N, C-alpha and C positions, 0 to 999 in steps of 0.2 A: 461739535464743540470739543475743544482741546481739554485734556485731562492730565492730572499728575498722579504719580504713584510713589509712595514712600519706599525707599530702597529695600527695607527689610520685609516688605510685603510682596516682593517679586518672587514668584514660584518658578524656579528654574526647571523643575521637573516637568512642568506643563509647557515649558517653552522650548523643549528640545526639538530641533528641526529635523525633518526627514532629509536624507541624502539620496538623491536620484542619480542614476547612471545612464549615460547615453548609449551604451552597448558596444563601446570600443575599449578594449582592455587597457592599453597603454594610456590612451587619452583620459579615461576615467580615473586611473591611478594618479595621473598628473593633476587633474582638476580637483581631486579629493572630495568628490561628491557635489551635486548641485543642490543648493539650499533653497528652502521656501523663500519667496520674495526676491529671488535673484533675477537679474537681467543678463542674458547672454547675447552678445552681438557677434554675428558671423559675417565677415566682410570678404569680398573678392571682386575682381574685375568680371565684367559680363562674359559668360561662357566658361567660367572656371569650375562651375559645378556646385555653387552655394545652395541653389534650390534643391538639387538632388540630395545634397548632404543633409539639408533640413528635413526633406521627406523621409530619408532613412532614419534620422533621429526620431521623428514623429512615430514611425512604425515600430521602432525599437521600444519606445516608451509605452506604446499601446500594448505591445506583446508582453512587456515585463510588468507593467502596473495597471494598465487599462483605466487610468483616471481621466476625468473629462478634459479634453483638449479642444480649444477653439483655434482653428486655422483660418486666419484672415489673408486671403490671396488678392492682391491688388494688381497682379499681372495676368493671372489665369482664371477663366471662369470655373465655377464649381464642378461642372461636368468633366472638364479636362483634368482638373485637379484630382477628382475621385479616380479617374482612369489612371493617372500617373501614380497615385498611391497604390491602386490595385495591381499595377504592373510590377511593383518592386518584388524582386525575388523570382519573377517569372523569366522564361527563356527568351521572351521577345519584348523589346522596348515598346512603350505605349504608343510612340509615334508610328511604329511599324504596324500596329493593329488598329490605328485610328479609323481606317476606312473599312474595317472588317466588322460589321455590325454584330455578327454572331459571337466573335471572340470578345468584343467589347462587352457585350451583355454577360458573357461567361465570367470575365474578370470582375466586373462590378458585383455580380451575384455572389462570387466567392468572398469579396470584401464585406458585403452585407452579412454574410453568414457568420463572420467573426464576432459580430455584436460589439464592435468597438465603441467606446465612449468618445467618438470623434464628431465634432461639429465644424462646419465650414461656412464661410461667408465670402462672397465676391462683390458685395455692394456696400461694404463698410468704408466709406470714402474719407471720413474726417475723424479727428480725434474725439469730437463730441459723439459721433456715431458709435465709436468704440467704447467710450465711457458708458453710454446707454446700454450697449450689449452686455457688458460685464455686470452692470447694476441689475439687469434683468435676469442674468444667468450666473448667479453667484456660486454655483457648484463647479464652475470652470476652475481647473487647477493649473493647466498649462495654456499659454497663449503664444501663438506663432504668427508673425507678420512678415509677409513677403511683398514688397520690401519697405523699409521705414521711410525712405525719401518720397514715396508715393502717397503717404498718409497726409492729407491736407489739414490745414488749420484755418478756421473761419475768422479767427480773432483779428481785429484791426490792429495793425502794428506798423512801425516805421520801416521795418526791413524784413526780408525773407528769413534772415538768420534769427531774428527775434521770434518769429512765428515758429520756426523749427525748434528752437530751444524751449519754447512754451510747450510744444508737442511732447518733447522728450521729458520735460519736468512732469507733465501730466501722466505719461507712461510710468515714470518712476513712482508717482503717487498711487497708481493702480496696483503696481506690484506690491507696494507696502500695505495698502488698505485691504486688499483681498488676498494677500499672501500668495500671489501668483508667481509662477516661474514663467518668465517672458523670453521668448526667442525672437530676436530681431535680425532680419537680413539687411545688409547695407552694401550699397555700391562703394567702390573705392575711387579716389581721384584719378584722373587721367595722367597726373604727374608721374605715376608709376611707369607709364609707357616711355617716358623721355629720359629715364635714368638708366645708367649702365647696369646697376644692381637693381633688379626688378622684383626681388622679394618684397612683399608689402610690409609696411610699418604702421604702427597705430596712428601716426599722423596722416596716413593716406585715407582714413575714413572720410568719404565724400561729404562735403558740406557738414563736417563733423560736429560743429557747435559743441554742445555738452554731451555728445554721445559717449565719448570715452569716460567722462565723469560719472554718468549714470549707470554705466555697465559694470557688473561685477566680474564678468569674463568677456574677453575679446579674442575670438579665433579668426585668423586670417588664412585663406586658402591660396596655395601657390603650386604651380606645376611647370616644370622646365619645358615640357613639350608644347605648352601654350604659346611660348615665344620662339621656340626653335623646332620647326616642323620635321627636322631630320632626326630628332630624338624620338626613338620608338619606345616610349614609356608612358604608362597611365598612372604612375605613382603620384599621388597628390600629398603635398605637405600641409599639415595643420599647424600653424604657428600660434603658440599660446602667447599673445601679446600683452594680456592682462589677466590676472587670476587672483582675486581677492582672498581666496581661502586655500591657495596651494602654490605650486611652483609656477614661475613665469619664465618665458624665454625658450621653453622647450619646443622642439619641432618634432611632431609625430607624423609618421608616414602611413598613409592608407592606400591600398590598391583600389582600383575601380573596375568592377566586373561589367564590361560593356553589354554582355548578354542579358544580365539581370538588372541592370541599371542600379547597382548597389555598391556603396563603399564598404570595403571589408578590411579587417586588420591585416597589416603588411606582413 
């Protein structure tokens, strides 16, 4: 039921929001902190490294705050996701140890010993499933979804776009109702590939609908070597395309350590 509050009854002292940091100095300074109830969208073309970037952020958040995180993976099963997270910072990529049972067991055991407040789901297929999960687990503070276009909507509607926008509106409602910080991965439109200037823009959010509108922050990943194989560089640009509480338009460079599967400050 909706409520109203008289303005002089609002207690700002009890409304001060926490500011979380992703663990990248320049990027965190630009974003000016991640607020409770925020939605952060990370967009990139396939293979640009958005899932790796999200995984790094998740592990950084766990190391710094260890608040309950729910990771909804719609691309990877939970065993592979756990191994990918366990491999971050190690000298071998999880794909390289995938067929080494002893090493896999060792990595997972080390992850378990950390006692992280991390929960994963690989069978949350619809927005209704997600709403039920959050309702049943209200201690969750961070929610990560890989990736948003794969989350289905059972609602009968005249168009796919209407369904998609309904999903986004309900995600926004979850962020507000439960004071969640939500991290959404998003594909980008193929239109990027046909432009001479291939750095992504906010309009490239695939099937974007209201995604730009509901997002407090939009980060777009770009790497020159993705399009030009002669360029021998693993530097990835993080383009701050939207930033409700800080600077917008900044481009932050991160290096990618191929040995440890980890983005690091440039």
